[in-house]
N, C-alpha and C positions, 0 to 999 in steps of 0.2 A: 234425537241425536242423528246426524247424517254422517255416514261412514262409507268409505270406498275400499276398505281393507288395505290400508296404506302399506303394510309389509305383506307381500302377497304370497310368500311361501308358507301358507298356514298349516299345511298338512305335510309333515315330513315323510319322505319316501319310505323310511324305515317302518312306518306304521301301515303301509299299504298291504304287504304280504307277510303273514306270520310264518316264520320258519318252523319246520317240524322235524324232529330227529327221533326216529325209532318209535315203535309201538303204535297204538291207535291214538290218533289226535284229530282235533278239529282245527280247520284253518281256512283262510281266505284264498280263493282262487278265481281267476277270471274265466267265467263260463260263457260269456256273451261278448259280442263285438261292441266296442265303445264307439258310438256313432257321433258323439258331439265333441270330439277332440278338436282343438284349434291348431291350425298350421300357420306357417308364416316364414318370414326371412330369418336366417340364422346369422349370427354376428361373431366376428373374431374378438379376441380380447382387446385388440387395439381399437375396436369400434364401440366399446362400452365404457361408461363412466359410472361406477356403482355408487348409489346413494338414493336419496328420496327428493321430494319436491321442495323441502324447506330451504335448502341452500342453493336452489337452482339459479337464483339471481346473481350469485357470486361467480358464476362460470362465464367463460368466453362463449361466443355463439358456437364455435366448433365443438367445444366440450359439452355445451348444452345439448347439441344434437346427439352426442354419445350418451348423455344422461337419458334423453328421450328414448333412445334405442334400448337402454337398460330397463326403463320403466315398461316398455312394450313387452320385452322378453319376460320380465318378472310377472306381469299381469297374465300373460299367456300361460306361463308355467303353472300359476295358481289355478286358472280355469281348468287346465288339463288334469292337475292333481285332484281337484274336486271331482271331476268327471270320472277319473279312474277309481276313486274311493267309492263313489255311488254305484259303480258297475259291479262291484265285488259282492259276493254273498257267501254264507257259511256252507262249508262242505265238510265231509268226514273222510279221512284216509283209512285204508284197510290196515288192520293190525299186522305188524310183521313179527315173526317169531324170532326172538333174540335169546342170547344166553341168559339163563336165570340169574347167574351171579352178576352179570353186567347190569341187569335192571333192578338189582336189589335196592329197595328203597331205604333211605336213611330214616332214622327215628324222627317223626314229624312233630313239630310244635303246633299248638292250637291256640286260637284267640278265644276270649270269652264271647259267647254268642250275644249279639245285640238283641235285647228283648224290649220292644217298644213299651213305654210306660207313659201313656198320654195323660193329659191334664186331670181328667176326672179320677183316674186311678191314683195318680200322684197325690192329689188332694186328700183322697180317702186315707192313704198311707200316712200322710203327714198329720191328719187329724187323729189318727190312732196313737200317735206319739203322746198326745195329751193324757192318755190313760196310763202311759209309762212314766209320767211325771218328769219332763225335761228339767234340767237343773242348772244352777249357776253357783259360783263360789263368791262369797263376799269377803273382801280383804279390808281390814279396819286400819285407819290412820288416826292421828291425834284429833283432827276435827272433821275429816271426811272419810269416805269409804269408796271402794271400787268394786264393780261387778264384773266377773268373767263368766260369760255364758258357755256352757258345755254344748257345743253345736255338732259334735261328731255324729251322734245318732241322726240328727236332722240331715247332715250332709250325706250320710250313707243312703238315706231315702232319696234325696235330691239327685244323687249320682245315677240312680236308676232311671230317672226321667231326663237325663242329659245324653248328649251324643258321646261316643267313645272319645276319651282323652279331652273332653271339653272342660275348660276351667269353670269351676263354680263361681258365680258372682252374685250370690244371694246377699241380702242386706237385712239387718235386724235393727229394729227401733223400739226401745222401751217406751211403753205407753203409760202405764200406771204402776206405782210402787205401793205395795201393801206392807206396812210395818208390823213388827211383832207386838207392838203395844195396841194393836187393833185399829189404828188409823191408816189412812191412805192419802196419796197425793199424786197428781199427774206428774209425769217426768219433767214436764216443762217447769214445774215449781220445785221439784226435789232434786233434779239432776243438773250437772254441769255440761253445757253444750260445748262440743269440740268439733267445729266444722272442718278442721284440718285433718282429723283422724280418718284414715281409710279403713281401719279395723272396727267394724260395727259390732263385733262380738264382745266389746268391752264398753263399760259405761262408768261414769264417775258421779257420785252423789255428794250433795253439799253437807251431809251430816254423817256421823258414824253410828247412827242408830241401827240395830239389827233389823234386817228385812226378812219377812216371812215368804213372800212370793212377788212376782212381777208379771205383768202381761206384756207380751212382745209381739209386734207386727213383723211378720216374716214376708219379705217381698222376693219373688223368684220368677224365673222364666220357665214356661212349659209349653209343649205343643199340644193342641187340642185333639188331633186325630192323625192317622197315618194310613198309608196303603202299602201292602206287601206285594211285590212283583218277583216272580221266580222265572229265570231264564235258563234253558239248557239246550243241548243240540236238537232235541225234539220240538222245543218251543222257544226258538231264538228271538222272538219279537213280541212286544206287547205295546198297547197304546192306552191312553187315558181320555177322559171326557173333555179335557182342556186342549186337546190336540197334541199332547205330549206323547213321545214315543221312546221305547227302550229296546235296543237291538244288540244282541250278542254277535260280534263280528269275528272274534277269534278266541279259541280255547285250546291252548297247547303249551307244552314246555313250562308248566308252572305259572302261567299267566292267563289273563282274560282281558279281551279288548271289547269295548262297548261304544256304540254310537247312541248318544242320549240327547233328547230334546226335552228338557225339564222346565216346568214353570219357574219363572224368576223368583217368585216369592216363597218357594219351597226348598227344603233341604233334603238331601238324600244320603243314606248310609248303605254302603255296598260291602258284602261279605261273600267269600267263596266257601262252599260246603262240599264235604266229601260225600260219597255215595251213602254212607250211614248217618249223614246229618251233622257231622262235626264241623266246627268252624276253623278253617285253615288259617294259620298265622300269615299275616300280610306283611311283606317286606317293603311296602311302599307303592306308590302309583305315580304315573305321569299323565298329563292331559294336554290337549290342544283344542282351542275353540274351533268350531265348525260353522260355516256360514249358513244363514237362513236363505230362503228363496229370494227374498227382497235384496239381501246383501249380494247374492250371486248375480241378480239382475243389474245391480249398481256396478258390480265389478265388470260385467260384460259391457255396459254403457261406457264405463271409464276406459276400458280397453279400446273400444271402437273410437272414442274421442282421441286417444293417443295415436291411433293409426291415421286419423284424419289430420292431426297436427303434424305427423311425419310427412304426409303428402303435401302439406301446405307450409312447410317449415320456412321457406323463403319469405313468407309474408310477415314473419316476426322480426322486428328490427333489433330487439335486445333479448337477452335471457330473462330479464325481469318481466318482460311482456309475456314470455312463455309461462313463467311461474304464476303471474297474475291470472292468466287465462285458466290454467289448471285448477287453481284454488277456487276461482269463481264457478267453474264447472262442477267441482266437488260439492260446493255449497248448494248448487241448484238441484242436486240429485234428491230423489224421494227419501223421506225419513224412514229409516229401517229399524226403528225401535220395535222390539218384539216382546210378546209376553213369555216367550220361550228362550232358553239358552241352549245352544247346540254345542255339545262337547264330544270329542273322541278321547276316551280315557283307557289306559292300560294299567291293570292291577297285577302285582306280582305276589305269588303265594309260595308256600313250602312245597306244594305239589299241584298238579293240574286239578282244578275243582271239577266235580261232577255237575254242579249247577251254581248259578249266581243268584243271590237273593238281594233285592233292592227294597229298602224301606224309604218311602217317600213321605216326608213329614210336613204337616201343615205349619205355617209360620208360627214361631214362638210368641206367646202372649204373656204379659206381666200379670202375675197372680199375687194376692195378699192373703195371708192367713194369720189369725190371732192365736198365739200360743201362750199357755200359762206355765211359768217356770218357777221351781221352788228352790229354796236356799239349801245347798249341800251342807253348810255349817249348821249343825243342830242347835236348837235352842238350849242355852245354858246360862249359868249365873255370870260367867266371865268370858271375854273374848280376847284373843291375841290381837294386839294393835301395835302399829309402828309409828314412832314419833319422828317426824321429818326434821325437827330442829336438832335433836341429839343423835339421830340415826341409830336409835336403840329400840328394842321391843319391850313391851310390858303387857298389862291386862287392863281392859276397861269393863265396866258393868253394862247393864242393859240400857242405861241412860247416856252411855258414851263417856263416863267419868273414869279417870284413872283409879284403879284399886291396887295395882302393883305398878310402881313407877317404871318407866322405860329405861332399864339398865342392862338388858341382856342383848348380846350380839345376835342371837337367833333363837326363835321359839317355833316349834312345829306341833301341829295336832298329831295325834296317833289314832290307831284303829279303835282305841278304847276311849269312851267319853271321859272327860276330866283328867286324862293322863297326858302329859306334855313331854316332848323331846326337846331338851334345851342345851345349848352350847355352854360349857362350863370353863372352857379354856382352850389353849392351843400350844403346840410345841413346834418350834422352828426346826426344819430339816436342813441337811447339808446342801441339797439341791436348790435351795431358795424357797421351797414350798413350806407350808405349815400344816401340821396334822391337827385337825379340829377334834376336840374332846366333847362328847355329849353324855348326858345322864337323863334319866326319867324322873319327872316330878309330878306330884299331885298336891292339891290343896288340903290342908287340915280341915276336917269337917267343922262347919260353922265359923270359919275364919278365912281371911285372905292371906294366909301364911303358907308358903310353899314348903313341901317336904320331899327330900330326895328319896327315891325308891331304891331298894337293895338289889338291883339287877341291871345288866347292861343291854339286854336284848329282849324284846317281846316277840316270841315265836309266833303265836297267833291267839286271838280271842277264843274262848270257849263259849261264853254267853255274855250278857250285859255286865256281869260282875266279875267273872273269872277269866284268867288268861294264863297260857303256858308261857313261862319266862325262863331265860337262860342267864345264869349268874355272870358269865363272861364268855367270850368267844372260845369255842371248844370245851366249855365248862359244863357243869351239871344243870339240869332243868328241874323246875318245880311248878307249882300253881300259886298265883297271887290273887287275892280277893281285893278288888279295888274299893268296894264299899266298906269292908272292914279294915282296909289298909294293912293287911298282914299276909304273910306267906302261909298258905293252908296245907300245901304239900311241900315238904322241905326240898330245897334245891340240892338233891343228892342222887339224881337219876339221869340216865342217858337213853338215847334211842326211844324217845317218848312218843306215844300215840294216845289220844283221848277218844274213846268211843262211848257215846251216851254218858253215863255217870262213872265210867271205868277209866282209870289211869294205868296204862300199860307201859312198862319200862323195865329197865334193869338197873340196879344200884351201881353207881360209879361216879367219878369226879371228872373224867376226861372222855370225850366222845370217841377218841381213837384208841382207847384201851378197853379190854373186856375183863371186868373185875368180878362179875357175877352173872347169873342167869336171869331170865325174864320172870316177872311176877305181875300181879294186879293189885291196885290200891283204889280206894274210893277218892273222890275229889276233896275229901276232908283229911286224907293222908292215912286212913285205916287200911291195914293189910288185909286183902281179901283172898288172894292166892299167893302163897309163898314163892319167892324167886328161885324156882328150881326147873324152869323150862328152857330148853335150848332155843325154842321159838314159840311165839304166840301170833297167830294169824287171824284176822277178822275177815270173814266172808259173808256178805249179806248181814243177816241179823244173828250170826252165830260166831262163836269164838273157838278156835282150834288150837290146842296146846300140844307140843311135842316134848317128851322128856325121856331121860334114861338112855342107856346103851341100846336098848331094844327099840328105841324111837316110838314109845307108846304114844298114841295120838288119841286125844279125847275131844269131844265136842260139847260146848256149853252154850246155854242161852246167854243173853246179855245181863240176865239176873244171876248168872253163874250157877245155874242148875245143870248138872252133867246129864247128858242124854244117852250116851252109849252104855250098854249094860256092863256090869263089872266083868272083868276078864276079857273084854273085847277092845279092839282098836278101830278107830274111825278111818274109813277109806274114802277119799274124795270129799265132797261137801254137799250140803243142802243147796241146790241151785234150781231155779225155775220151778219150784214146787215138787221136785222129784224126791223120792225117798233117799235116805242116807244109807250108804252101804257100810256095814261093820263086819269084822272078822274075829271069830273066837281065837284067842291066842294059843290055846291048847289044842283044840280039834282042827283048827284052820278052816272051819266051816264058815260060810258066808250067810248073812241074813240082812234084812232091811228094817229100819226103824222110821217112824213118822216124826214130825216136829215136836211131838210131846214125849218122845223117847220110847214109845210103845213098839215092841217087835211085831212086824206085820206077818200074817199067816201065809207067807210065800216061801215055797221050797226052792232052794238054789243048789241042786246036786251037781255042782261043777267043780273042776280043779282050780279054775281061775274065774274071777268075776271083776269086770272093770266098773268104775262108777258110771252112773247114767249120763248120757249126752243126748240132749234133745229127745228125751223120752225112751231111749233104747240103751241097754247095757250089753256090751260085748262079753260073751262067756266062752270058756274053753273046757273041753273034755278030751283027754288024750292029746292028740295032735291036731284036732279040728276045732274051728271056731264057729260060733253062731251068735245070736243076740236075742235077748228077752225084753219085753215091754215092762212098764211099771206095775203091771198085774202079775208079773212072773211068767207070762206065757212065752214059750219059745217061738218067736215069729220068724226068725232066720235060722234054718236048720244047721246042725253042726256038720258042715261039709266044706268049709273054707280053710285054706292053709294060712291065710292072713285075713283079718277083718279089723278095720280101724273104726274109730269113734264116728258116730253118725253126725252129719252136718245137716241140720234141718231134717230133710226126708231121705237123704241119700248117704251111703257109706261106701268107701273104697275097699276092695277086697281082692284076694287072689284065690284061684281055684284050679284044680287039676284040669288039664286039657285046654286051658286058655292062657296064652302068654301075657304076662304083665298084669296091670291093674284093670279092674272093672268097677263100675258104679252100680250098686244094687239099691233097691228101695226097701221099705220096712217089711215087705212080704217076700223078700229074697229074689225078686225079679231083676234080671240084668237090664239096666237102663242104657248103659253105654260101655263099650270097650275102649279104654284109654290107650293101653299098650305098655310097652316096656318103659319103666321109669328110671330117672336118675336120682331124684329126691322128692320128698313131699313134706308139707307142713300142715298139721291137722289140729288146730286148737279145739278143745272140747266145748260143747254147748254154744257153737257159733255156726256161721255159714261162711267162714273166711278161709277155708282150706285152699291150698295151692298144690297142684300136682305138676311136676316137671317131667314130661314124657318125650322120649326120643321120637323124632319124626320117622315115619315108616318109609318115606321115599327119599329123603335127603340126609346123607351122613353128616354127623356132628351138629345137626339142627335139633334144638329142643323147643317144644311147644308147651306153653303153660296153660293149664285149665283150672277153672274155679270149682267150687263145691258142687255146682250144678252141671259140670261137664262142658261148660262154655269156654272156648279158647280166649284167653285174655292177653297173651303175649307170645312172642317167638324170638329166639336168639340163636346165634351160632356159638357153639362151645368149642374152644380150642383143645 
């Protein structure tokens, strides 16, 4: 291609110098004399006719002379703009001290970091999906069936190998169909070709026989390799083996400007990073093409020819002759096609980045992978099918023959095999809508006869045979056995939970009324613990009951063996293999038991003992706190005025002579002084504590620290 940069103001003057306001910033500044600027005659507005060469032949000779003046001026401006840009270099301004409140940063947004996922890694990740059994749904009709591929897991992987915000354009082609009767056919024989369909995640089959699995050819694009380039004020320029260059020209005021000469066949992704490596949110970018050396030479030749034509203007008899000469001259210029594309780009961010990372990606290549997908609809004696002629649904058998004629408006599969949700009617509403009525049905064993089931809601399956059901909305719950087709736990309970073989609930007919206390039953409906508890809580493999005015708390195994000794109450819970704390109700003395209910030979001579948290239990004697380990050893002496639950290896405490909170380790060593606090949140047996501490230097500022004493947030409190 031959080009002379027809519109010559290629680099806007607004891109030449980056404005800097306050603080330390990086910017462009002219530190050297520009020696190759072009001078020449200046023209008044009356001496110019703005436009290009294309319509030069339509002008009178006087107006054509004005057009020539304009073209000379325009070419000269472009040459000088290019020279100015190339004379500039990156500099750093000194940081100015400003009022802290004025420079307070807003809460920043961040982008997801771009993590290159080239072809080999992408292929490995896609192949791993085969072990997770990709699936499809088969929908049956009177004589045909349709396949709907579940491609979301596949797209999630493909997205990792795509550019940010790139639209996925993968295609799926069914290759072979494997029927549940053990036969197989190529899709060309079994399928209905639909060349007009753009959705390749669906396919149509010529028969309604049940499918076991299909093989699918997935075609997608991926890039084979990448190069990572990092630019910052200390390293503002980089180059590549193909003559490509990457230069940081401005870094200030929430933006970064770059001069890039990138290979035409490659793609690049640019992100701005904070000093701690976070990816700043980008508010967009703007770019201008920048000329190559060959293009600049052509521009200069074109400019010189314009000057020559000005000097010999009287030799042209018509404006058409002027245009013809210019066009002929442009065609005669050397070809400026280049393997590189020069771009000046400016990116806008939430804040000024500390560095710019550029990922240069090799050209995308088409890849094909064969996936095996399995039918989501399980093998069964009957399948829901839709009849196109009557627009009703019924059931077909494994051979595609109707066993229940299509007479139902709607039939749906449920979470339970062989249980169906079916529309049984509708009621017209005043607003013109209809309320649809559904019931659950199952087939009578050994027959193709549907039986309506005695409940309106399936709460959730328990196993392949049992499910928790609700008689009606806000009504009582029970357990239904699908295989026996009978209610095995009567529907007369609310607030139900099933743990193992235990049915935990309280008797009642309405979920919003409290008619009785909690109890425990077997999944056959046998009472195991009478309903006399204000609450029953399951923690791990243990069940905790609370009863009576004194809130007696007992701990049971899931076999309902009570573990805490008679006359004692359980405190806390068995968590992370730590002993269970119990307290004698008469003597108020504390002791520990193991998961078998055996009292451990550990003396706890303290006024108060807290449950274990991360292997340490806070204890109190008099007005001082300490902590013991699971062996009962006093690891933290009784010297603290406040001691909170341990978070992994550290606990927050208060002690005489030190203002505010400190963090101590398991041996009572002070790891960090946090300071005066406003609030704190300390969940037991976790590392998720948050401490809100007043800033020592700035009034009304609160700094938030995590369990390890690392600051994670800061805010101003009114």
